[in-house]
C-alpha positions in Angstrom: -7.3 39.3 -44.3 -9.2 36.1 -43.5 -8.0 33.0 -45.2 -10.6 31.0 -46.9 -10.9 27.3 -47.1 -10.7 25.7 -50.5 -13.7 24.3 -51.9 -12.6 20.7 -51.3 -12.3 21.6 -47.5 -8.6 21.4 -47.2 -6.7 24.1 -45.1 -4.5 26.6 -46.8 -0.9 25.7 -47.1 0.1 28.5 -44.7 -2.2 27.1 -42.0 -0.7 23.5 -42.6 2.9 24.9 -42.4 2.0 27.0 -39.1 0.6 23.8 -37.4 3.5 21.7 -38.6 6.0 24.2 -37.2 4.2 24.5 -33.9 4.3 20.7 -33.7 7.8 20.6 -34.4 8.7 23.4 -32.0 6.8 21.6 -29.2 8.5 18.3 -30.1 11.9 20.1 -30.1 11.1 21.7 -26.7 10.3 18.2 -25.2 13.5 16.8 -26.7 15.5 19.5 -25.2 13.7 19.0 -21.7 14.5 15.3 -22.0 18.1 16.0 -22.8 18.3 18.2 -20.0 16.9 15.7 -17.6 19.4 13.1 -18.9 22.3 15.4 -18.5 21.1 16.2 -14.9 20.9 12.4 -14.2 24.2 11.8 -15.9 25.8 14.4 -13.6 24.3 12.7 -10.5 25.5 9.4 -11.7 29.1 10.8 -12.5 29.2 12.3 -9.0 28.1 9.1 -7.4 30.7 7.2 -9.3 33.3 9.6 -8.4 32.4 9.1 -4.7 32.5 5.3 -5.2 35.9 5.4 -6.7 37.3 7.6 -4.2 36.0 5.3 -1.4 37.2 2.1 -3.1 40.7 3.8 -3.8 41.0 4.9 -0.1 39.8 1.3 1.0 42.4 -0.3 -1.4 45.0 2.0 0.1 44.0 1.1 3.7 43.9 -2.7 2.8 47.4 -2.4 1.4 48.8 -0.8 4.4 46.9 -3.0 6.8 48.4 -5.9 5.2 51.8 -4.2 5.4 51.3 -3.4 9.1 50.4 -7.2 9.8 53.4 -8.5 8.1 55.8 -6.0 9.4 56.7 -6.6 13.1 59.9 -4.5 13.8 62.6 -7.0 14.6 65.5 -4.5 15.0 66.2 -1.1 16.6 66.7 0.5 13.1 63.3 -0.9 11.7 61.5 0.4 14.9 63.0 3.9 14.6 62.3 4.2 10.8 58.6 3.0 11.5 58.2 5.7 14.2 59.9 8.3 12.1 57.4 7.6 9.2 54.6 7.9 11.8 55.9 11.2 12.8 56.5 12.7 9.4 53.6 11.1 7.3 50.1 12.2 8.6 48.2 9.9 6.2 50.5 7.0 7.1 49.9 7.8 10.8 46.0 7.9 10.4 45.9 4.6 8.4 48.0 3.1 11.3 45.6 4.3 14.0 42.8 2.9 11.6 44.6 -0.5 11.6 45.0 -0.4 15.4 41.2 0.2 16.0 40.1 -2.4 13.6 42.7 -5.0 14.5 43.5 -4.6 18.2 40.9 -2.2 19.4 39.1 -3.2 22.7 37.4 -1.6 25.6 40.0 -3.4 27.7 42.9 -0.9 27.6 45.5 -3.3 28.9 44.6 -5.9 26.4 44.6 -3.5 23.5 47.9 -2.1 24.6 49.6 -5.6 24.9 48.3 -6.9 21.5 49.2 -3.5 19.7 52.7 -3.4 21.1 53.2 -7.2 20.2 52.3 -6.4 16.7 54.7 -3.3 16.5 57.9 -4.8 17.7 59.7 -7.8 19.2 60.4 -8.0 22.8 64.1 -7.8 21.9 63.5 -4.2 20.6 60.8 -3.2 23.2 63.1 -4.1 26.0 65.4 -1.3 24.8 62.8 1.5 25.7 60.7 2.9 28.4 58.6 6.0 28.4 60.9 8.4 30.2 64.3 7.3 28.9 65.6 6.6 32.4 67.8 3.6 33.5 69.7 3.6 30.4 66.9 3.0 28.2 65.8 5.0 25.1 62.7 7.1 25.1 59.7 5.5 23.4 58.9 7.6 20.5 55.9 9.9 21.6 54.1 9.5 18.2 53.6 5.9 19.1 52.1 6.6 22.3 49.7 9.2 20.4 48.6 6.5 18.2 47.8 4.2 21.0 46.0 6.9 22.9 43.8 7.6 19.8 42.9 3.9 19.6 41.9 3.9 23.3 39.9 7.0 22.8 37.9 5.5 20.2 36.6 3.0 22.7 36.5 5.4 25.8 34.9 8.8 24.9 34.4 9.7 28.7 37.1 11.7 30.7 37.3 9.4 33.5 37.1 5.6 33.8 37.4 3.0 36.6 40.3 0.7 36.7 41.5 -1.9 39.1 45.0 -1.6 40.6 45.8 -4.3 43.1 42.1 -5.2 43.5 41.5 -1.7 44.4 39.1 0.3 42.1 40.4 3.7 41.3 39.3 6.5 38.8 41.7 7.7 36.2 41.7 9.0 32.5 41.9 6.8 29.6 45.1 8.3 28.4 46.7 7.8 31.8 45.6 4.1 31.8 47.0 3.8 28.4 50.4 5.1 29.5 50.4 2.9 32.6 49.7 -0.2 30.5 52.5 0.8 28.1 54.9 1.2 30.9 54.1 -2.2 32.4 54.4 -3.9 29.0 57.7 -2.4 28.3 59.1 -3.1 31.8 58.2 -6.7 31.5 59.9 -7.2 28.0 63.2 -8.6 29.5 61.2 -10.9 31.7 59.4 -12.3 28.6 62.6 -12.7 26.7 64.0 -14.9 29.5 61.1 -17.2 29.3 61.8 -17.8 25.6 64.1 -20.7 24.9 65.7 -18.9 22.0 66.2 -15.2 22.4 66.7 -13.3 19.4 69.5 -10.8 19.0 69.3 -7.3 17.4 
């Protein structure tokens, strides 16, 4: 059946309703599409905010621990042992400490890096109690500390071999071996440094 126009030229009510419904449907579709786009953008924004929050929280935690590391030079045997024990047992704490070493004392000069790092870790009246092997009546330097120092060295020396000068002679060695050598030198000289100080502290 064909719908006829009224004599006054107006469309039948059924046609007007159909057109209106189609317009409303199109409008609703566009609104839904806009909502979906907004939801997608919101999801991206929320994801980005979560990443930013994670980074900021991690940075805040790192800053807090770095400040603690800066202020806490171990002045007694007990403090030093407790510090090394925490490094051994707490992986996150150990990673933060390596991060601190790299950004505070890291250097391509292994000897300088080791000296500055060990100075910040403990006083000479503590370091003089240790050597790497535990010989000559000394205590064994906790291996975890040496591991942290090696990681710091490795961040500046990626190669397997490096050249170092020993008594004006250039030799080839590994970054780890040179790190160990510099640690041994610094520890062995702890008593000498103490004797040079006018007021030697006691543990």
